[in-house]
C-alpha positions in Angstrom: 28.2 -50.4 29.6 27.0 -46.8 30.3 30.4 -45.5 28.9 29.9 -47.0 25.7 26.5 -45.8 25.1 27.9 -42.5 26.1 30.5 -42.6 23.1 27.5 -44.0 21.2 25.5 -41.4 21.6 28.4 -39.3 21.0 29.2 -40.7 17.9 26.0 -41.1 16.3 26.1 -44.5 16.4 24.4 -47.7 18.5 26.9 -50.6 20.4 25.9 -53.8 19.0 23.9 -56.2 21.1 26.2 -58.5 21.4 29.0 -56.0 22.9 26.4 -54.8 25.6 25.4 -58.0 26.6 29.0 -58.8 27.1 29.5 -56.0 28.8 26.3 -55.5 31.0 26.8 -56.1 34.9 24.5 -59.1 36.6 21.7 -58.0 38.3 22.5 -56.7 41.4 21.8 -58.8 44.4 21.8 -58.7 48.2 25.2 -58.4 49.3 26.8 -61.6 50.7 28.0 -59.8 53.8 29.5 -63.4 55.5 31.5 -63.8 52.8 32.9 -60.1 52.5 33.4 -60.6 56.5 35.5 -63.6 55.9 37.3 -61.9 53.0 38.6 -58.6 55.3 39.7 -60.6 58.2 41.4 -63.7 55.9 43.2 -60.9 53.6 44.0 -58.1 56.1 45.1 -60.2 58.9 48.2 -61.2 58.1 49.0 -58.3 56.3 48.3 -56.1 59.1 50.6 -58.6 61.4 53.2 -58.5 58.6 53.1 -54.5 59.2 53.5 -55.0 62.6 56.2 -57.4 62.6 58.1 -56.1 59.7 58.4 -59.5 58.3 56.3 -59.1 54.7 57.9 -62.5 53.3 55.9 -64.7 55.2 52.9 -63.0 56.0 51.8 -61.3 52.9 52.6 -64.9 51.4 49.8 -66.0 54.1 47.4 -63.1 52.6 48.1 -64.1 48.8 46.9 -67.8 49.4 43.9 -66.5 51.0 42.9 -64.9 47.8 42.8 -67.8 46.1 40.4 -69.6 48.5 38.1 -66.5 49.2 37.4 -67.1 45.1 36.4 -71.2 46.2 34.5 -70.0 48.9 31.6 -70.1 46.9 29.3 -72.9 48.8 26.5 -73.1 50.6 26.8 -76.2 52.3 29.8 -76.4 54.6 31.1 -79.7 53.5 31.5 -78.3 50.3 32.8 -75.3 51.4 35.5 -77.5 52.5 35.8 -79.3 49.6 36.0 -76.4 47.4 38.4 -74.8 49.3 40.9 -77.4 51.0 41.7 -79.9 47.4 42.5 -76.4 45.4 44.9 -75.4 48.1 46.8 -78.9 47.8 46.9 -78.5 44.4 48.1 -74.8 44.4 51.1 -76.5 46.7 51.9 -78.9 44.7 51.9 -76.5 41.7 54.2 -74.6 43.3 56.6 -77.3 43.9 56.8 -78.1 40.4 57.2 -74.7 39.2 59.8 -73.8 41.6 62.1 -76.6 41.0 62.4 -75.4 37.1 62.6 -71.8 38.1 65.4 -70.1 35.9 65.9 -72.9 33.3 65.0 -71.2 30.0 63.6 -73.8 27.7 62.8 -76.5 30.6 60.1 -74.3 31.7 58.4 -73.6 28.9 58.2 -77.7 28.3 57.1 -78.3 32.0 54.6 -75.3 31.7 53.2 -76.9 28.9 52.8 -80.2 30.5 51.4 -78.9 33.3 48.8 -77.1 31.4 47.7 -80.0 29.5 47.2 -81.5 32.7 45.3 -78.9 34.1 43.2 -78.3 31.6 42.5 -82.4 30.9 41.2 -82.7 34.4 39.3 -79.2 34.6 36.7 -81.0 32.3 35.2 -83.8 35.4 33.6 -81.1 37.2 33.7 -77.8 39.4 36.0 -78.9 42.0 37.9 -80.4 39.0 37.9 -77.4 37.0 39.3 -74.6 40.2 41.8 -77.3 40.9 43.5 -77.6 38.0 43.0 -73.6 37.6 44.8 -73.0 41.4 47.7 -76.2 39.9 48.5 -74.1 36.6 48.4 -70.6 38.7 50.8 -71.8 41.1 53.1 -73.4 39.0 53.6 -70.4 36.7 54.1 -68.1 39.6 56.8 -70.7 41.1 58.6 -70.8 38.2 58.4 -67.0 37.4 58.5 -65.5 40.7 61.6 -65.9 43.4 60.5 -65.8 46.4 63.5 -65.9 49.6 63.3 -69.2 52.3 63.3 -72.8 51.7 61.6 -74.4 48.9 58.6 -75.6 51.4 57.8 -72.0 52.8 56.0 -70.9 50.2 53.5 -73.6 49.6 53.2 -74.1 53.1 52.3 -70.3 53.5 49.8 -70.3 50.9 48.2 -73.5 52.2 48.2 -71.8 55.2 46.6 -68.5 53.5 43.5 -71.7 52.5 43.1 -73.3 56.1 42.8 -69.4 57.4 39.5 -69.0 55.3 38.8 -72.6 55.6 38.6 -72.1 59.2 36.2 -68.8 59.1 34.0 -70.2 56.4 33.3 -73.4 59.0 32.7 -71.0 62.2 29.0 -71.4 61.9 29.0 -75.7 61.4 28.1 -76.2 64.6 25.0 -74.0 64.9 23.4 -73.9 61.0 25.0 -77.3 59.7 21.7 -78.5 57.9 20.6 -74.5 56.9 22.3 -74.3 53.3 20.1 -77.7 52.6 17.3 -76.5 54.3 17.3 -73.0 51.9 18.0 -75.0 48.5 15.0 -77.0 49.7 12.7 -74.3 50.3 14.3 -72.0 47.3 12.6 -74.7 45.0 9.1 -74.3 46.6 9.7 -70.7 46.6 10.2 -70.5 42.7 7.5 -72.8 42.4 5.2 -70.1 44.1 6.7 -67.3 41.7 6.2 -69.3 38.4 2.6 -70.2 39.2 2.1 -66.2 39.7 3.5 -66.2 36.4 1.4 -69.1 35.1 -0.5 -67.8 32.3 1.8 -64.5 32.0 4.5 -63.4 29.7 6.8 -63.8 32.8 6.4 -68.0 32.6 9.4 -68.5 30.9 12.0 -66.6 33.1 10.0 -68.2 36.1 10.2 -71.8 35.0 13.9 -71.5 34.2 14.2 -70.2 37.6 12.6 -73.1 38.6 14.8 -75.7 36.6 18.1 -74.0 38.4 16.6 -73.7 41.5 16.0 -78.0 41.0 19.3 -78.7 39.8 20.7 -76.8 42.7 18.5 -78.5 45.4 19.1 -82.2 43.9 23.1 -81.2 43.7 24.0 -80.5 46.9 21.3 -83.4 48.6 22.2 -86.1 46.6 26.1 -85.2 46.8 25.6 -85.1 50.5 23.9 -88.7 50.7 26.6 -89.9 48.7 28.8 -88.8 51.5 26.7 -90.2 54.3 24.4 -92.4 53.0 22.1 -93.7 55.5 23.6 -91.8 57.9 21.7 -88.6 58.2 18.3 -88.6 59.0 18.0 -84.6 58.5 19.3 -84.8 55.5 17.0 -88.2 54.3 13.8 -85.8 55.6 14.9 -82.6 53.4 15.9 -85.0 50.4 11.8 -86.4 50.9 11.0 -83.1 51.1 12.3 -82.2 47.8 11.2 -85.6 46.3 8.2 -84.4 47.1 7.8 -81.1 44.8 7.7 -83.2 41.9 4.3 -83.4 41.4 4.2 -80.1 42.1 6.6 -79.4 39.6 4.7 -81.7 37.1 1.6 -79.5 37.4 2.9 -76.0 36.4 2.5 -76.6 32.8 -0.7 -77.6 33.3 -1.5 -74.7 35.1 0.0 -73.2 33.1 -2.1 -74.0 30.0 -5.3 -73.9 31.8 -8.4 -71.9 30.3 -9.1 -70.1 33.2 -6.1 -68.3 35.3 -4.2 -69.0 38.5 -5.8 -67.1 41.8 -3.0 -65.7 44.0 -4.4 -68.6 46.2 -2.1 -71.2 44.8 1.1 -69.4 45.5 0.9 -68.1 48.6 -0.2 -71.6 49.8 3.0 -73.0 48.0 5.1 -70.0 49.8 3.8 -70.4 52.8 5.0 -74.2 52.9 8.2 -72.8 51.6 8.9 -70.5 54.6 8.0 -73.8 57.0 10.9 -76.0 55.4 13.2 -72.9 55.6 12.5 -72.6 59.4 12.0 -76.0 59.8 8.7 -75.6 61.4 5.1 -77.4 60.8 2.9 -76.0 57.8 -0.8 -75.9 57.6 -2.8 -77.7 55.6 -3.4 -76.3 52.6 -7.0 -75.7 51.5 -7.4 -74.8 47.3 -10.5 -74.7 45.4 -11.0 -77.5 42.8 -13.0 -77.9 39.8 -10.7 -78.7 36.9 -8.0 -81.4 36.2 -5.5 -78.7 36.8 -6.5 -77.6 39.9 -7.3 -80.9 41.2 -3.4 -82.0 40.4 -2.1 -78.9 42.4 -4.3 -79.5 45.3 -3.3 -83.0 45.5 0.4 -81.9 44.9 0.4 -79.1 47.4 -1.3 -81.3 50.0 1.1 -84.5 49.1 4.4 -82.0 49.4 2.9 -80.7 53.0 1.7 -84.3 54.3 5.8 -85.5 53.5 7.1 -82.2 55.5 4.9 -82.8 58.4 5.5 -86.2 58.4 2.3 -88.1 57.8 3.2 -88.9 53.9 6.2 -90.6 52.1 7.6 -89.0 49.0 6.1 -91.3 45.9 8.9 -90.1 43.4 12.0 -91.1 44.8 14.9 -89.4 43.4 17.7 -91.8 42.1 19.9 -93.2 44.5 23.4 -91.7 45.1 26.1 -93.6 43.6 28.9 -95.4 45.6 32.4 -93.7 45.4 33.2 -96.6 42.6 30.3 -95.6 40.4 31.4 -92.4 40.6 35.0 -93.3 40.3 34.0 -94.6 36.9 31.9 -91.8 36.0 34.3 -88.9 36.4 36.7 -91.6 34.1 34.2 -91.8 31.4 33.6 -88.0 31.9 37.5 -87.6 31.4 38.8 -90.0 28.9 34.9 -90.7 27.5 34.6 -87.6 25.1 36.9 -84.6 24.0 36.0 -81.7 25.9 38.7 -82.1 28.6 41.6 -83.4 25.8 40.5 -80.3 23.1 40.9 -78.0 26.1 44.0 -79.4 27.4 45.7 -79.1 24.1 44.4 -75.7 23.7 45.3 -74.7 27.3 48.6 -76.1 26.6 49.3 -74.3 23.2 48.0 -70.6 24.7 50.7 -71.6 27.9 53.5 -72.9 25.5 53.1 -69.3 23.6 52.9 -67.1 26.1 56.3 -68.8 28.1 58.1 -68.8 24.8 57.4 -65.2 24.4 58.7 -64.2 28.0 61.7 -66.1 27.6 62.5 -64.5 24.0 61.3 -61.1 25.1 62.5 -59.7 28.3 59.1 -58.3 29.9 58.5 -56.9 33.3 57.2 -59.2 35.7 56.7 -61.8 33.5 54.9 -64.8 34.6 52.1 -62.3 34.4 51.1 -63.7 30.9 50.6 -66.7 31.5 48.6 -66.1 34.7 46.5 -64.1 32.6 45.6 -66.5 30.1 44.6 -69.2 32.5 42.2 -66.8 33.9 40.8 -66.4 30.5 41.0 -69.6 29.5 39.5 -71.1 31.9 36.4 -73.4 30.9 33.8 -72.9 32.7 33.0 -69.4 32.9 31.4 -68.8 29.4 32.8 -66.9 26.3 36.5 -66.6 25.9 36.2 -63.3 23.7 33.9 -61.9 26.7 36.6 -62.8 29.6 39.6 -61.3 27.1 37.4 -58.3 27.5 36.3 -57.9 30.4 40.1 -58.9 31.5 41.7 -56.1 30.0 38.8 -53.7 31.2 39.6 -54.8 35.0 42.6 -55.0 35.1 43.3 -51.5 33.6 40.7 -50.0 36.4 42.7 -52.3 39.1 46.4 -51.4 38.4 45.1 -47.3 37.9 43.4 -47.1 41.4 46.8 -49.8 42.6 49.0 -46.8 40.8 47.1 -43.7 42.5 47.5 -45.8 45.9 51.4 -46.7 45.6 51.9 -42.6 44.8 49.5 -41.0 47.0 49.6 -43.7 50.1 52.9 -44.1 52.3 53.8 -47.2 53.4 54.3 -48.6 56.7 50.8 -49.7 57.1 48.6 -46.6 55.2 47.3 -49.4 52.7 45.7 -51.3 55.2 42.4 -50.0 54.8 42.9 -50.0 50.8 43.3 -53.5 51.5 40.6 -53.7 53.5 38.4 -51.9 51.2 39.5 -54.6 47.6 38.8 -57.5 50.4 35.4 -56.4 51.4 34.2 -55.7 47.7 35.9 -59.1 46.1 33.0 -61.1 46.8 30.3 -58.9 45.8 32.5 -57.8 42.5 32.9 -61.4 41.9 29.1 -61.6 41.6 28.4 -59.1 39.8 30.7 -58.9 36.2 34.5 -60.8 35.5 35.7 -57.2 34.9 34.8 -56.4 38.6 36.2 -58.8 40.2 39.8 -58.5 38.0 39.8 -55.4 39.5 39.9 -56.1 42.9 41.8 -58.7 42.8 44.9 -56.6 40.8 44.5 -54.0 43.2 45.4 -56.8 46.0 48.1 -58.5 44.1 49.6 -54.8 43.1 49.6 -54.4 46.9 51.2 -57.3 47.7 54.0 -57.5 45.1 54.9 -53.9 46.2 55.4 -55.1 50.1 57.1 -58.1 48.8 59.2 -56.4 46.1 59.1 -52.7 46.6 58.9 -52.3 43.5 56.4 -49.3 43.7 54.3 -47.9 40.5 56.8 -49.4 38.1 53.8 -52.5 38.8 51.3 -51.1 37.3 53.1 -50.8 33.5 54.0 -54.4 33.9 50.4 -55.8 35.1 49.2 -53.5 31.6 52.0 -54.6 29.4 51.4 -58.5 30.6 47.8 -58.3 30.5 47.3 -57.1 27.5 49.9 -59.5 25.8 48.1 -62.3 27.1 44.6 -61.1 25.8 46.3 -60.8 22.5 47.6 -64.6 22.2 44.4 -65.5 24.1 42.3 -63.9 21.3 44.6 -65.1 18.0 45.4 -68.9 19.4 42.6 -69.7 21.5 39.8 -67.8 20.0 40.2 -66.7 16.7 42.8 -69.8 15.0 41.4 -72.5 17.0 39.2 -74.8 15.2 35.0 -74.6 16.5 36.0 -71.8 18.9 33.8 -69.4 16.8 31.1 -71.9 16.1 28.4 -71.6 18.5 27.5 -75.2 21.0 23.6 -74.5 21.0 22.8 -76.8 18.3 24.6 -79.9 19.6 23.0 -79.5 22.9 19.9 -78.5 22.2 19.8 -82.0 20.1 20.4 -83.6 23.0 17.4 -82.1 25.0 15.7 -83.2 22.7 16.8 -86.6 23.0 16.2 -86.4 26.6 12.5 -85.5 26.2 11.8 -88.3 23.8 12.9 -90.5 26.7 10.9 -88.9 29.1 7.8 -89.1 26.4 8.2 -92.9 25.9 7.4 -93.4 29.8 4.1 -91.6 29.8 1.9 -94.5 30.4 0.8 -93.9 33.6 -0.6 -97.2 33.5 2.9 -98.7 34.1 3.4 -98.4 37.6 6.9 -99.6 37.5 7.8 -96.7 35.4 7.0 -94.4 37.9 10.0 -93.3 39.2 12.0 -93.9 35.7 9.3 -90.9 34.6 10.4 -88.9 37.1 13.7 -89.1 37.2 13.6 -88.7 32.8 11.7 -85.4 33.6 14.6 -84.0 35.5 16.9 -85.0 32.8 15.0 -83.3 30.2 14.6 -80.1 32.3 18.4 -80.0 33.2 19.0 -80.7 29.6 16.9 -77.6 28.5 18.3 -75.2 31.4 21.6 -76.0 29.9 20.5 -75.6 26.4 19.4 -71.6 27.9 22.9 -71.1 29.5 25.0 -72.3 26.1 22.7 -69.5 23.9 22.6 -66.9 27.2 26.5 -67.7 27.1 26.5 -67.2 22.7 24.7 -64.2 22.3 27.5 -62.3 24.4 30.3 -63.6 21.4 30.9 -61.2 18.7 29.8 -62.4 14.9 29.5 -64.9 13.6 28.6 -66.8 16.7 26.1 -64.5 18.6 24.5 -64.3 14.8 24.1 -67.8 14.2 23.2 -68.6 18.4 20.2 -66.2 17.5 19.0 -68.4 14.9 18.4 -71.1 17.1 16.1 -69.2 19.3 13.0 -70.4 17.7 13.8 -73.7 18.1 14.4 -73.5 21.5 11.1 -71.7 21.9 9.7 -74.9 20.3 11.6 -77.7 22.7 10.3 -75.9 26.0 6.7 -75.4 24.5 7.3 -79.3 23.9 8.5 -80.3 27.1 5.6 -78.1 28.8 3.3 -79.8 26.6 4.6 -83.6 27.5 4.4 -82.5 31.4 1.2 -81.2 31.5 0.0 -84.3 29.9 1.7 -86.4 32.1 -0.1 -84.3 35.1 -3.9 -84.6 33.6 -2.8 -88.6 33.1 -2.0 -88.7 36.5 -5.3 -87.1 37.6 -7.6 -89.6 35.3 -7.4 -88.5 31.9 -7.4 -90.9 29.3 -4.1 -92.4 28.4 -2.9 -92.5 24.8 -2.2 -95.7 23.0 1.3 -97.1 23.7 2.2 -96.4 19.9 1.2 -92.9 20.1 3.9 -92.3 22.7 6.0 -94.4 20.8 5.4 -92.0 17.7 6.0 -88.8 19.8 9.7 -90.2 21.1 10.4 -91.0 17.6 9.3 -87.6 16.3 11.7 -86.0 18.8 14.5 -88.5 18.4 14.1 -87.7 14.4 14.3 -84.0 15.2 17.5 -84.0 17.3 19.0 -86.3 14.8 18.1 -83.5 11.8 19.5 -80.7 14.1 22.7 -82.3 14.8 23.5 -83.5 11.3 25.8 -81.4 8.4 23.6 -79.9 6.1 24.7 -82.3 3.5 23.5 -85.1 5.4 20.0 -83.5 6.5 17.8 -84.2 3.6 18.5 -87.9 4.2 18.0 -87.1 8.0 14.9 -85.9 7.6 11.5 -87.5 6.9 8.4 -86.0 6.6 6.5 -85.0 10.2 3.2 -85.9 8.5 4.2 -89.1 8.4 5.2 -89.4 11.9 2.3 -87.2 13.4 -0.4 -88.7 12.1 -2.3 -88.5 16.1 -6.0 -88.2 15.6 -7.2 -84.9 17.4 -8.9 -86.3 20.3 -5.5 -88.0 21.9 -4.1 -86.9 25.0 -0.4 -86.5 22.5 -2.2 -84.1 19.8 -0.5 -80.8 21.4 2.8 -82.3 21.5 2.5 -83.6 18.2 1.4 -79.9 17.1 4.1 -78.4 18.8 6.9 -80.8 17.2 5.5 -80.3 13.8 5.8 -76.5 14.3 9.6 -77.5 15.4 10.1 -79.6 12.0 9.1 -76.4 10.1 11.1 -74.2 12.3 14.3 -76.4 11.5 13.4 -76.3 7.6 11.9 -72.9 7.2 13.4 -70.1 5.2 14.1 -67.9 7.8 17.1 -69.8 9.3 20.1 -68.0 9.9 23.7 -69.8 8.6 21.7 -73.1 8.1 25.3 -74.8 6.5 27.6 -73.8 9.1 25.6 -72.9 12.6 25.2 -76.8 13.8 28.0 -77.4 15.8 30.0 -80.8 14.5 31.4 -83.3 17.4 
């Protein structure tokens, strides 16, 4: 990014904001030393054995298999680590066998790779593990079809799986001593984020703090409910942690009321919640909190913190239980609905198959060196859950260029026979850290490793450098042309569709606000979590769209006022619910129905094409005729503002910024 700004200063021009956002690395965090050490051992030790024994064909292939496992080793919980590594590694072995079975058969390779790409893209929409599984299935099929390897046909997939098993074994070494630590850390992170939000209440840091709260809550529930689904009722420690996480619900609901209170919060509240967070993380008793009271907001916060402390001590029960974890049949049906009920998997499968087909057809017609790298790069750039395709193509090209220049210097200056080991160790050490900062940094680290490993297997020296650059640029051109510029809908932001979905989830929450309906208490808590999760997804889609070139980034910017309105609407509803739970006069059921109907109408307005908006939109005043003393009057005012923003004169690209379908 500094280089871009330097060029801009020299030419007297300012770089476009979308480009600066696209290339800006993520904020630096504490180095992930355990993952970095595992990476060094898994990638360097087999190569050291290869140098010592001279058997490069076997031991270097183990290191190649370990690269994918190192990239997969991102989960905190141990059972997720095993799942994230083992399932994709098995798929990679199957992919290699499929590719190797058609190696050297010309257009048969093209046809098979198109089919493999479609299957890979189709299953990638189910979830993170499926996405990684589909990615490695396709990657190894491409390598198996394009890279001849000596030895029996079954040896390469077994060696690749051995590399994955090595990383898996290293990753699980701490399991006997730290079995529940990741889950405790995730629950404690929720309370730490609540404490930070209390400190930020009433300040400009509030929105960012609440985004962190939503992310930590989503991560904790995903982690604990998956564990509960795999071992229902068998793990008392996990049940206690889930109860402590559920006990945070009243605190989460008290946050918007604390933010909107007339009097600023004292540091006492944040300190007390942070003390409880540390006690949860260290699995030790927490002191009983003593907070000042006097206002409904203070009373709600005090009661919520005392309840959470009581649940942690085992003297109280979480009265906001999470939805029970589904059995395997229900989860299978849910996955099938995700796979076949929507168009995301089909669209991505077709998009990936088209680009892979073009890449394989091109290398069949044109003699490119190391030609299988074209399809490999296409696969990496088009991975569906890693953000903007354009940004990834840009960063992939930049990272590859930096990586091959470094690898070329090593091949020219460092003698063979084991002197490469320090360079491999440094690249392996940097890989987890680089992956956390930028896709370009990750690509550069992987490129150094792959070029050096390829030289050990084929002894082609610096000729690999030019081949890698050519293949990458060809692949980036294919993706940007067929998978981005010409692909229908690729240059249209998805923010509007997700914002409409978020508003519908908020409407469902609004319809359950009546505290007199005790039977709906659990449903109300679940509906609030769904609404905040949807809002978090909208924020993510918005940030990704801002890194696209115009017109995508320009149109995405037009959604920002509505996104802010949606945040205020949901916070207003949550603050109202907290006051109602602590004695405020509840609104008539008709008021909740009116607000929910207005939110659904607003969602339909946003999702509708321009030609249908006038028919969809109804006058907000007719919907929001609530009395000024209604507990929902503030929410109604926020919804009215959102309608005004939707139809206001300052909207950008109104006819084309709403995604279709």
